[in-house]
All heavy atoms as an XYZ file, in Angstrom:
856
protein
N      55.194    111.808    123.988
C      56.085    112.563    123.013
C      57.141    113.280    123.824
O      56.749    114.043    124.777
C      55.219    113.487    122.309
C      55.922    113.929    120.975
S      54.915    115.108    120.019
C      53.409    114.275    119.600
N      58.406    113.176    123.440
C      59.381    113.862    124.224
C      59.712    115.209    123.637
O      59.234    115.573    122.606
C      60.760    113.042    124.296
C      61.486    112.888    122.990
O      61.402    113.806    122.197
O      62.123    111.866    122.829
N      60.447    116.010    124.343
C      60.722    117.433    123.944
C      61.412    117.502    122.627
O      61.087    118.442    121.856
C      61.564    118.116    125.040
C      61.770    119.609    124.925
C      60.451    120.352    124.754
C      62.585    120.176    125.983
N      62.312    116.599    122.284
C      63.031    116.597    120.976
C      62.026    116.517    119.859
O      62.197    117.158    118.826
C      64.116    115.584    120.952
C      65.262    115.861    121.840
C      66.291    114.740    121.755
N      65.703    113.577    122.474
C      66.045    112.411    122.505
N      67.152    112.041    121.821
N      65.437    111.486    123.216
N      61.032    115.684    119.935
C      60.048    115.500    118.919
C      59.258    116.776    118.664
O      58.976    117.093    117.542
C      59.079    114.356    119.302
O      59.813    113.195    119.581
C      58.065    114.110    118.261
N      59.018    117.545    119.757
C      58.256    118.708    119.641
C      59.177    119.872    119.089
O      58.642    120.713    118.269
C      57.681    119.223    120.972
C      56.616    118.375    121.612
C      56.308    118.836    122.990
C      55.373    118.442    120.705
N      60.429    119.895    119.394
C      61.307    120.976    118.962
C      61.832    120.780    117.563
O      62.135    121.750    116.911
C      62.443    121.127    119.968
C      62.089    121.563    121.313
C      63.297    121.661    122.217
C      61.301    122.943    121.319
N      61.952    119.536    117.074
C      62.528    119.281    115.775
C      61.888    120.069    114.653
O      62.438    120.730    113.875
C      62.538    117.813    115.446
C      63.222    117.414    114.134
C      64.644    117.923    114.093
C      63.150    115.927    113.941
N      60.469    120.030    114.480
C      59.824    120.725    113.454
C      60.183    122.286    113.534
O      60.352    122.996    112.552
C      58.334    120.494    113.667
C      58.304    119.269    114.309
C      59.549    119.267    115.241
N      60.164    122.890    114.727
C      60.452    124.331    114.925
C      61.912    124.564    114.485
O      62.144    125.587    113.821
C      60.273    124.719    116.303
N      62.844    123.687    114.818
C      64.226    123.848    114.347
C      64.349    123.805    112.905
O      65.063    124.561    112.299
C      65.119    122.798    115.080
N      63.684    122.837    112.285
C      63.747    122.787    110.802
C      63.187    124.018    110.168
O      63.730    124.600    109.148
C      62.976    121.597    110.331
C      63.659    120.167    110.648
C      62.738    119.093    110.175
C      64.985    120.103    109.898
N      62.052    124.550    110.674
C      61.452    125.712    110.131
C      62.378    126.941    110.274
O      62.538    127.789    109.349
C      60.106    126.029    110.729
C      58.955    125.105    110.321
C      57.723    125.458    111.144
C      58.664    125.364    108.824
N      62.978    127.120    111.405
C      63.912    128.138    111.641
C      65.122    128.120    110.770
O      65.682    129.098    110.405
C      64.389    128.160    113.124
N      65.569    126.977    110.418
C      66.815    126.767    109.567
C      66.366    126.903    108.063
O      67.348    126.944    107.237
C      67.470    125.468    109.862
N      65.164    126.838    107.738
C      64.795    126.917    106.327
C      64.297    128.264    105.898
O      63.445    128.843    106.557
C      63.622    125.968    106.051
O      63.965    124.613    106.486
C      63.165    125.888    104.658
N      65.015    128.909    104.950
C      64.572    130.223    104.532
C      63.165    130.202    103.941
O      62.731    129.144    103.429
C      65.576    130.670    103.414
C      66.235    129.381    102.957
C      66.015    128.421    104.050
N      62.450    131.242    104.040
C      61.120    131.299    103.467
C      61.261    131.057    102.003
O      62.126    131.549    101.299
C      60.456    132.699    103.673
C      60.251    133.095    105.132
C      59.708    134.507    105.256
C      59.238    132.114    105.756
N      60.349    130.242    101.555
C      60.338    129.908    100.093
C      59.931    131.083     99.208
O      58.985    131.784     99.582
C      59.362    128.698     99.883
C      59.887    127.418    100.580
C      58.795    126.309    100.299
C      61.234    127.001    100.128
N      60.570    131.241     98.104
C      60.212    132.264     97.107
C      58.974    131.860     96.445
O      58.611    130.619     96.383
C      61.294    132.495     96.173
N      58.227    132.798     95.908
C      57.092    132.476     95.116
C      57.524    131.797     93.839
O      58.597    131.943     93.361
C      56.185    133.706     94.920
C      56.964    134.808     94.150
O      56.857    134.692     92.820
O      57.608    135.643     94.702
N      56.607    131.183     93.180
C      56.866    130.427     91.932
C      57.396    131.303     90.876
O      58.171    130.950     90.004
C      55.733    129.524     91.553
C      55.403    128.415     92.468
C      56.612    127.514     92.656
O      57.245    127.144     91.736
O      56.908    127.159     93.871
N      56.920    132.628     90.833
C      57.365    133.531     89.756
C      58.795    133.861     89.909
O      59.528    133.908     88.906
C      56.520    134.813     89.832
N      59.240    133.983     91.148
C      60.662    134.242     91.368
C      61.554    133.086     91.004
O      62.547    133.240     90.388
C      60.919    134.610     92.903
O      60.183    135.775     93.208
C      62.417    134.857     93.127
N      61.080    131.870     91.309
C      61.775    130.631     90.938
C      61.847    130.532     89.403
O      62.917    130.279     88.925
C      61.026    129.439     91.515
C      60.988    129.383     93.029
C      61.690    128.105     91.005
C      62.287    129.367     93.731
N      60.796    130.862     88.788
C      60.863    130.852     87.279
C      61.756    131.843     86.704
O      62.453    131.579     85.723
C      59.368    131.032     86.766
N      61.808    133.031     87.283
C      62.746    134.045     86.777
C      64.153    133.616     86.943
O      64.994    133.769     86.073
C      62.558    135.327     87.545
C      61.444    136.260     87.122
C      61.461    137.674     87.773
N      61.241    137.721     89.121
C      60.039    137.648     89.709
N      58.949    137.585     88.924
N      59.923    137.690     91.000
N      64.452    133.031     88.099
C      65.806    132.556     88.361
C      66.248    131.395     87.442
O      67.298    131.240     86.953
C      65.985    132.124     89.792
C      66.045    133.291     90.751
C      65.829    132.870     92.216
C      67.323    134.112     90.653
N      65.304    130.462     87.160
C      65.547    129.331     86.169
C      65.884    129.879     84.884
O      66.755    129.436     84.145
C      64.342    128.440     86.163
C      64.156    127.509     87.417
C      62.970    126.680     87.436
O      62.107    126.864     86.516
O      62.771    125.923     88.393
N      65.007    130.895     84.419
C      65.248    131.510     83.087
C      66.581    132.175     83.073
O      67.378    132.115     82.041
C      64.099    132.417     82.739
N      66.911    132.892     84.113
C      68.191    133.611     84.164
C      69.419    132.708     84.120
O      70.336    132.986     83.374
C      68.258    134.529     85.458
N      69.313    131.581     84.745
C      70.392    130.590     84.818
C      70.501    129.969     83.385
O      71.559    129.847     82.862
C      70.144    129.575     85.798
C      71.289    128.573     85.926
C      72.449    128.862     86.474
C      71.068    127.271     85.461
C      73.534    127.936     86.493
C      72.049    126.308     85.527
C      73.326    126.641     86.037
N      69.410    129.677     82.801
C      69.364    128.985     81.468
C      69.929    129.923     80.455
O      70.502    129.524     79.445
C      67.946    128.565     81.115
N      69.766    131.200     80.603
C      70.272    132.243     79.598
C      71.749    132.405     79.635
O      72.310    132.983     78.744
C      69.540    133.575     79.874
N      72.375    132.006     80.729
C      73.818    132.092     80.797
C      74.459    131.148     79.769
O      73.881    130.195     79.398
C      74.360    131.680     82.213
C      73.921    132.668     83.318
C      74.333    131.997     84.708
C      74.432    134.029     83.232
N      75.716    131.462     79.462
C      76.488    130.547     78.550
C      76.781    129.294     79.367
O      76.804    129.317     80.615
C      77.754    131.106     78.115
O      78.665    131.283     79.234
C      77.538    132.544     77.386
N      77.060    128.203     78.694
C      77.447    126.999     79.451
C      78.635    127.250     80.349
O      78.650    126.735     81.472
C      77.839    125.990     78.361
C      76.965    126.357     77.161
C      76.943    127.888     77.218
N      79.560    128.008     79.933
C      80.768    128.347     80.784
C      80.387    129.164     81.977
O      80.853    128.934     83.088
C      81.790    129.098     80.005
C      82.499    128.332     78.851
C      81.626    128.195     77.537
O      80.616    129.071     77.432
O      81.872    127.408     76.724
N      79.453    130.100     81.870
C      78.958    130.927     82.954
C      78.183    129.965     83.967
O      78.297    130.101     85.157
C      78.085    131.957     82.462
C      78.812    133.087     81.789
C      77.918    134.091     81.201
O      76.815    133.772     80.626
O      78.311    135.386     81.205
N      77.388    129.055     83.401
C      76.589    128.069     84.231
C      77.574    127.274     85.126
O      77.312    127.002     86.263
C      75.696    127.264     83.412
C      74.507    128.082     82.889
C      73.276    127.157     82.382
N      73.719    126.326     81.264
C      73.604    126.577     80.068
N      73.102    127.718     79.638
N      73.979    125.666     79.187
N      78.674    126.782     84.442
C      79.646    126.008     85.227
C      80.239    126.868     86.370
O      80.362    126.423     87.468
C      80.837    125.516     84.271
C      82.015    125.031     85.064
C      80.319    124.476     83.357
N      80.543    128.133     86.035
C      81.085    129.024     87.104
C      80.077    129.143     88.210
O      80.468    129.181     89.432
C      81.451    130.421     86.474
N      78.797    129.308     87.961
C      77.783    129.368     89.016
C      77.760    128.127     89.806
O      77.777    128.133     91.076
C      76.422    129.686     88.461
C      75.312    129.583     89.466
C      76.409    131.190     87.769
N      77.720    126.982     89.121
C      77.666    125.684     89.795
C      78.914    125.583     90.672
O      78.773    125.084     91.789
C      77.606    124.549     88.793
C      76.269    124.478     88.162
C      76.253    123.533     86.939
O      77.223    123.220     86.344
N      75.032    123.095     86.576
N      80.122    126.004     90.283
C      81.323    125.917     91.049
C      81.165    126.791     92.280
O      81.514    126.277     93.408
C      82.501    126.317     90.259
C      82.969    125.333     89.163
C      83.981    125.824     88.308
O      84.283    127.135     88.297
O      84.646    124.978     87.540
N      80.687    127.950     92.108
C      80.514    128.873     93.325
C      79.587    128.226     94.312
O      79.883    128.260     95.500
C      79.927    130.212     92.851
C      80.965    131.108     92.107
C      81.955    131.715     93.031
O      81.788    132.713     93.719
O      83.049    131.010     93.109
N      78.476    127.736     93.919
C      77.456    127.160     94.767
C      77.972    125.907     95.370
O      77.560    125.583     96.467
C      76.181    127.087     94.070
C      75.529    128.330     93.503
C      74.261    128.095     92.762
C      75.392    129.361     94.632
N      78.733    125.135     94.612
C      79.292    123.912     95.217
C      80.321    124.184     96.338
O      80.207    123.549     97.380
C      79.988    123.048     94.123
C      80.580    121.748     94.585
C      81.339    121.033     93.545
O      82.239    121.650     92.878
O      81.011    119.803     93.299
N      81.158    125.127     96.112
C      82.075    125.532     97.133
C      81.383    125.982     98.387
O      81.795    125.684     99.525
C      83.017    126.625     96.662
C      83.999    126.172     95.571
C      83.948    127.245     97.858
C      84.745    127.190     94.810
N      80.281    126.721     98.204
C      79.468    127.196     99.325
C      78.654    126.141    100.009
O      77.995    126.342    101.055
C      78.574    128.321     98.913
N      78.646    124.930     99.400
C      77.757    123.843     99.981
C      76.325    123.987     99.665
O      75.523    123.281    100.221
N      76.005    124.743     98.647
C      74.564    124.954     98.226
C      74.236    124.139     96.980
O      73.080    124.081     96.596
C      74.346    126.354     97.963
C      74.558    127.349     99.181
C      74.473    128.834     98.706
C      73.499    127.001    100.232
N      75.187    123.511     96.378
C      74.859    122.684     95.161
C      75.657    121.403     95.193
O      76.848    121.378     95.486
C      75.417    123.533     93.918
C      75.208    122.764     92.557
C      73.951    122.731     92.034
C      76.282    122.214     91.961
C      73.853    122.043     90.752
C      76.108    121.591     90.668
C      74.846    121.518     90.101
O      74.623    120.848     88.959
N      75.019    120.292     94.910
C      75.588    118.956     94.951
C      75.516    118.127     93.681
O      75.901    117.028     93.673
C      74.925    118.093     96.176
C      75.229    118.734     97.476
C      73.463    118.020     95.951
N      75.016    118.772     92.607
C      74.876    118.126     91.384
C      76.242    118.132     90.533
O      77.185    118.598     91.063
N      76.134    117.662     89.370
C      77.373    117.652     88.535
C      77.682    119.126     88.088
O      76.770    119.818     87.847
C      76.983    116.756     87.369
C      75.502    116.776     87.339
C      75.045    116.919     88.763
N      78.889    119.404     88.101
C      79.336    120.693     87.598
C      79.664    120.621     86.182
O      80.792    120.330     85.711
C      80.580    121.209     88.445
C      81.062    122.596     87.931
C      80.247    121.333     89.909
N      78.600    120.738     85.315
C      78.727    120.542     83.959
C      78.008    121.591     83.038
O      77.966    121.513     81.857
C      78.142    119.198     83.543
C      76.656    118.973     83.934
O      76.053    119.950     84.456
O      76.215    117.880     83.819
N      77.510    122.611     83.677
C      76.802    123.700     82.967
C      75.456    123.333     82.424
O      74.792    124.167     81.772
N      74.926    122.193     82.812
C      73.562    121.873     82.329
C      72.491    122.431     83.338
O      72.835    122.870     84.368
C      73.405    120.312     82.328
O      73.448    119.793     83.562
N      71.300    122.595     82.753
C      70.242    123.068     83.597
C      69.423    121.965     84.015
O      69.343    120.842     83.504
C      69.373    124.048     82.747
O      68.807    123.383     81.586
C      70.171    125.169     82.176
N      68.644    122.215     85.111
C      67.722    121.190     85.673
C      66.588    121.816     86.403
O      66.537    123.086     86.619
N      65.705    121.008     86.918
C      64.470    121.491     87.534
C      64.713    122.162     88.886
O      63.805    122.984     89.320
C      63.589    120.280     87.712
C      64.619    119.089     87.763
C      65.728    119.463     86.786
N      65.831    122.000     89.545
C      66.096    122.582     90.837
C      66.870    123.923     90.742
O      67.131    124.517     91.789
N      67.159    124.420     89.552
C      67.997    125.532     89.402
C      67.485    126.814     90.079
O      68.246    127.495     90.885
C      68.349    125.860     87.912
C      69.030    124.808     87.193
O      69.727    123.987     87.840
O      68.959    124.799     85.905
N      66.224    127.076     89.888
C      65.639    128.271     90.426
C      65.710    128.261     91.941
O      65.990    129.331     92.580
N      65.287    127.110     92.519
C      65.276    127.048     93.986
C      66.626    127.164     94.558
O      66.856    127.724     95.615
C      64.575    125.779     94.361
C      64.343    125.768     95.869
C      62.957    125.271     96.383
N      61.806    125.174     95.609
C      60.825    126.067     95.672
N      60.936    127.083     96.528
N      59.749    125.917     94.932
N      67.604    126.538     93.902
C      68.974    126.669     94.376
C      69.492    128.058     94.367
O      70.216    128.542     95.299
C      69.916    125.709     93.524
O      69.445    124.341     93.619
C      71.367    125.797     93.907
N      69.198    128.771     93.227
C      69.553    130.144     93.202
C      68.901    131.051     94.207
O      69.489    131.911     94.809
C      69.338    130.725     91.805
C      70.314    130.153     90.712
C      69.839    130.628     89.377
C      71.719    130.554     90.986
N      67.641    130.736     94.499
C      66.943    131.412     95.555
C      67.466    131.221     96.936
O      67.670    132.076     97.689
C      65.418    131.078     95.486
C      64.532    132.000     96.323
C      64.537    131.748     97.807
O      64.737    130.604     98.284
O      64.352    132.734     98.615
N      67.895    129.902     97.134
C      68.544    129.613     98.421
C      69.895    130.318     98.546
O      70.303    130.804     99.599
C      68.854    128.031     98.482
C      67.525    127.273     98.670
O      66.479    127.843     98.980
O      67.663    126.010     98.419
N      70.577    130.391     97.398
C      71.813    131.174     97.454
C      71.748    132.639     97.722
O      72.339    133.172     98.551
C      72.606    131.020     96.075
N      70.686    133.235     97.200
C      70.355    134.705     97.496
C      70.014    134.829     98.969
O      70.516    135.725     99.641
C      69.174    135.119     96.597
N      69.184    133.946     99.537
C      68.893    134.009    100.920
C      70.095    133.848    101.779
O      70.237    134.526    102.740
C      67.793    132.986    101.245
N      70.989    132.850    101.388
C      72.196    132.650    102.191
C      73.108    133.857    102.147
O      73.670    134.265    103.162
C      72.952    131.432    101.627
C      74.239    131.119    102.305
C      74.182    130.440    103.571
C      75.393    131.567    101.813
C      75.405    130.141    104.195
C      76.588    131.237    102.465
C      76.558    130.610    103.686
N      73.247    134.508    100.980
C      74.062    135.672    100.880
C      73.581    136.786    101.788
O      74.274    137.462    102.461
C      74.165    136.127     99.414
C      74.890    135.129     98.588
C      74.744    137.544     99.217
C      74.846    135.216     97.078
N      72.262    136.979    101.709
C      71.605    138.105    102.545
C      71.832    137.777    104.069
O      72.119    138.663    104.823
C      70.174    138.269    102.195
C      69.983    138.854    100.840
C      68.512    139.101    100.456
O      67.685    138.566    101.138
O      68.349    139.819     99.507
N      71.611    136.479    104.436
C      71.814    136.148    105.815
C      73.240    136.200    106.248
O      73.574    136.622    107.344
C      71.244    134.702    106.085
C      71.335    134.227    107.463
C      70.740    132.921    107.664
O      69.675    132.583    107.056
O      71.293    132.094    108.439
N      74.193    135.723    105.421
C      75.593    135.667    105.789
C      76.227    137.045    105.772
O      77.230    137.189    106.510
C      76.325    134.772    104.739
C      77.666    134.333    105.221
O      77.883    134.064    106.362
N      78.661    134.233    104.290
N      75.576    138.009    105.073
C      76.110    139.388    105.163
C      75.439    140.162    106.270
O      75.673    141.382    106.339
C      75.812    140.026    103.863
O      74.408    140.338    103.602
N      74.620    139.500    107.044
C      73.956    140.190    108.248
C      73.156    141.366    107.636
O      72.994    142.443    108.287
C      74.899    140.618    109.325
N      72.524    141.200    106.474
C      71.708    142.194    105.938
C      72.395    143.260    105.150
O      71.789    144.141    104.659
N      73.709    143.219    105.095
C      74.400    144.296    104.404
C      74.382    144.174    102.909
O      74.563    145.094    102.138
C      75.941    144.304    104.782
C      76.142    144.669    106.209
S      77.933    144.987    106.651
C      78.514    143.294    106.467
N      74.127    142.943    102.426
C      73.858    142.690    101.014
C      72.446    142.300    100.750
O      71.978    141.383    101.298
C      74.850    141.564    100.473
C      74.604    141.250     98.998
C      76.323    142.002    100.693
N      71.804    143.014     99.872
C      70.409    142.689     99.397
C      70.554    142.159     98.028
O      71.313    142.582     97.215
C      69.572    143.916     99.427
N      69.769    141.051     97.797
C      69.738    140.490     96.468
C      68.249    140.633     95.947
O      67.406    139.754     96.187
C      70.192    139.022     96.458
C      70.164    138.425     95.101
C      71.551    138.880     97.168
N      68.024    141.671     95.270
C      66.669    141.869     94.736
C      66.459    140.894     93.579
O      67.235    140.672     92.711
C      66.621    143.313     94.194
C      68.031    143.658     93.919
C      68.872    142.846     94.856
N      65.233    140.240     93.525
C      64.859    139.272     92.501
C      63.501    139.487     92.029
O      62.881    138.575     91.449
C      64.961    137.847     93.126
C      66.363    137.442     93.656
C      66.290    136.081     94.402
C      67.422    137.399     92.511
N      63.010    140.689     92.129
C      61.568    140.935     91.747
C      61.290    141.094     90.248
O      60.146    140.946     89.819
C      61.037    142.259     92.410
N      62.339    141.229     89.476
C      62.169    141.367     88.072
C      63.113    140.490     87.291
O      64.055    139.916     87.827
C      62.540    142.806     87.598
O      63.877    143.082     87.756
C      61.730    143.882     88.373
N      62.789    140.260     85.985
C      63.689    139.404     85.187
C      65.054    139.940     85.092
O      66.073    139.260     85.228
C      63.125    139.306     83.750
C      61.836    138.524     83.668
O      61.505    137.794     84.584
O      61.155    138.647     82.638
N      65.176    141.278     85.019
C      66.464    141.919     85.004
C      67.306    141.698     86.266
O      68.492    141.457     86.189
C      66.347    143.478     84.735
C      67.601    144.141     84.553
C      67.395    145.667     84.312
O      66.489    146.005     83.493
O      68.154    146.479     84.862
N      66.617    141.772     87.378
C      67.317    141.503     88.628
C      67.836    140.108     88.800
O      68.934    139.801     89.254
C      66.429    141.963     89.831
C      66.248    143.381     89.939
C      65.146    143.772     90.966
O      64.272    142.979     91.346
O      65.154    144.942     91.380
N      66.955    139.134     88.283
C      67.271    137.752     88.329
C      68.526    137.518     87.471
O      69.473    136.716     87.821
C      66.114    136.874     87.967
N      68.508    138.122     86.244
C      69.609    137.995     85.298
C      70.883    138.521     85.880
O      72.033    137.984     85.765
C      69.319    138.590     83.946
C      68.352    137.811     83.102
C      68.273    138.254     81.677
N      67.792    139.715     81.584
C      66.580    140.126     81.477
N      65.644    139.188     81.469
N      66.312    141.308     81.406
N      70.813    139.723     86.505
C      71.947    140.376     87.178
C      72.546    139.508     88.261
O      73.695    139.388     88.418
C      71.526    141.763     87.626
N      71.679    138.860     88.999
C      72.159    137.983     90.157
C      72.930    136.795     89.517
O      74.047    136.512     90.019
C      70.995    137.564     91.015
C      71.369    136.597     92.114
C      72.354    136.915     92.992
C      70.768    135.333     92.085
C      72.686    136.025     93.994
C      71.150    134.438     93.111
C      72.101    134.833     94.108
N      72.281    136.178     88.548
C      72.973    134.942     87.942
C      74.259    135.299     87.330
O      75.272    134.577     87.493
C      72.012    134.361     86.897
N      74.319    136.489     86.627
C      75.607    136.947     85.966
C      76.605    137.272     87.018
O      77.783    136.889     86.888
C      75.258    138.142     85.090
C      76.399    138.629     84.262
C      76.554    137.706     83.097
C      77.441    138.328     82.053
N      77.780    137.449     80.892
N      76.181    137.929     88.127
C      77.196    138.230     89.172
C      77.702    136.977     89.846
O      78.905    136.966     90.129
C      76.550    139.147     90.204
O      77.514    139.591     91.086
N      76.899    135.928     89.952
C      77.389    134.723     90.549
C      78.400    134.076     89.581
O      79.473    133.650     89.993
C      76.231    133.744     90.695
C      75.365    133.879     91.939
C      74.145    132.933     91.888
C      76.164    133.616     93.214
N      78.084    134.165     88.317
C      79.112    133.635     87.295
C      80.438    134.301     87.304
O      81.472    133.741     87.030
C      78.423    133.629     85.889
N      80.393    135.658     87.620
C      81.584    136.424     87.692
C      82.194    136.444     89.078
O      83.097    137.201     89.267
C      81.209    137.887     87.215
C      80.813    137.950     85.824
C      80.195    139.319     85.418
O      79.898    140.156     86.329
O      79.953    139.535     84.194
N      81.673    135.543     89.907
C      82.239    135.396     91.327
C      82.112    136.680     92.159
O      82.854    136.970     93.011
C      83.666    134.874     91.256
C      83.722    133.549     90.416
C      85.032    132.871     90.487
N      85.284    131.817     89.554
C      84.589    130.720     89.371
N      83.455    130.491     90.055
N      84.959    129.785     88.429
N      81.067    137.404     91.816
C      80.792    138.664     92.538
C      80.247    138.536     94.007
O      80.247    139.516     94.702
N      79.785    137.332     94.311
C      79.341    137.134     95.705
C      80.203    136.089     96.484
O      79.796    135.657     97.553
C      77.884    136.497     95.597
C      76.865    137.563     95.226
C      76.351    137.537     93.919
C      76.388    138.504     96.132
C      75.423    138.410     93.526
C      75.434    139.450     95.670
C      74.939    139.377     94.469
O      74.021    140.343     94.029
N      81.380    135.846     95.954
C      82.262    134.844     96.630
C      82.495    135.116     98.103
O      82.454    134.233     98.893
C      83.620    134.774     95.853
O      83.511    134.359     94.588
N      82.734    136.424     98.436
C      82.995    136.741     99.810
C      81.849    136.426    100.730
O      82.058    135.975    101.907
C      83.231    138.235     99.900
O      84.349    138.677     99.244
N      80.657    136.545    100.270
C      79.553    136.137    101.023
C      79.045    134.738    100.996
O      78.410    134.267    101.860
C      78.262    137.103    100.637
C      78.730    138.537    100.826
C      78.893    139.398     99.749
C      79.018    139.302    101.920
N      79.304    140.554    100.254
C      79.367    140.510    101.583
C      79.057    138.949    103.301
C      79.731    141.528    102.518
C      79.385    139.891    104.236
C      79.758    141.167    103.836
N      79.529    134.054     99.965
C      79.183    132.661     99.816
C      80.147    131.692    100.640
O      79.688    130.813    101.294
C      79.169    132.130     98.359
C      78.013    132.562     97.443
C      78.291    132.298     96.016
C      76.758    131.839     97.931
N      81.401    131.991    100.584
C      82.345    131.169    101.295
C      83.498    131.869    101.898
O      84.403    131.261    102.376
C      82.744    129.965    100.446
C      83.266    130.447     99.070
C      84.595    130.817     98.873
C      82.485    130.338     97.929
C      85.083    131.181     97.654
C      82.893    130.657     96.687
C      84.161    131.127     96.555
O      84.703    131.444     95.363
N      83.491    133.157    101.960
C      84.513    133.900    102.610
C      83.975    134.509    103.859
O      82.970    134.184    104.382
N      84.690    135.494    104.381
C      84.333    136.221    105.636
C      83.342    137.308    105.348
O      82.699    137.800    106.201
C      85.575    136.748    106.239
C      86.648    135.812    106.678
C      86.058    134.813    107.744
O      85.340    135.236    108.643
O      86.418    133.628    107.647
N      83.178    137.694    104.010
C      82.238    138.764    103.710
C      82.848    140.139    103.730
O      82.236    141.022    103.368
N      84.091    140.309    104.157
C      84.713    141.591    104.189
C      85.935    141.685    103.425
O      86.754    142.661    103.556
C      85.010    141.939    105.717
C      85.902    141.014    106.363
O      86.247    140.040    105.855
O      86.176    141.255    107.545
N      86.149    140.732    102.513
C      87.366    140.761    101.711
C      87.359    141.743    100.663
O      88.374    142.162    100.108
C      87.622    139.314    101.010
C      87.945    138.287    102.010
C      86.685    137.523    102.562
O      85.610    137.769    102.092
O      86.900    136.826    103.509
N      86.220    142.045    100.083
C      86.206    142.939     98.953
C      84.952    143.596     98.750
O      84.372    144.487     98.566
């Protein structure tokens, strides 16, 4: 076995954010589904620009919504070097995060420099 074979799993683990618990995923799925179709399109557009969403931008919901939103929250926190926290422990926090994404409130941290606004 060569060194690359040994290092690849470690590199993959380092690049993968810790997975949220299933309750957080469910909260995020419900928060996304509760948005209007227009708001869901806005969220999908934001995440597509950031490279976090590759599905159709049509406002529909699907089984990966919660995990995609969790990945977005982790990306925002990491990209902001910890300056932005995205709490997701309650239904209200999950709804606030989804709504803020729809209103493009995290654009700076998703695909900007993070210091624009």
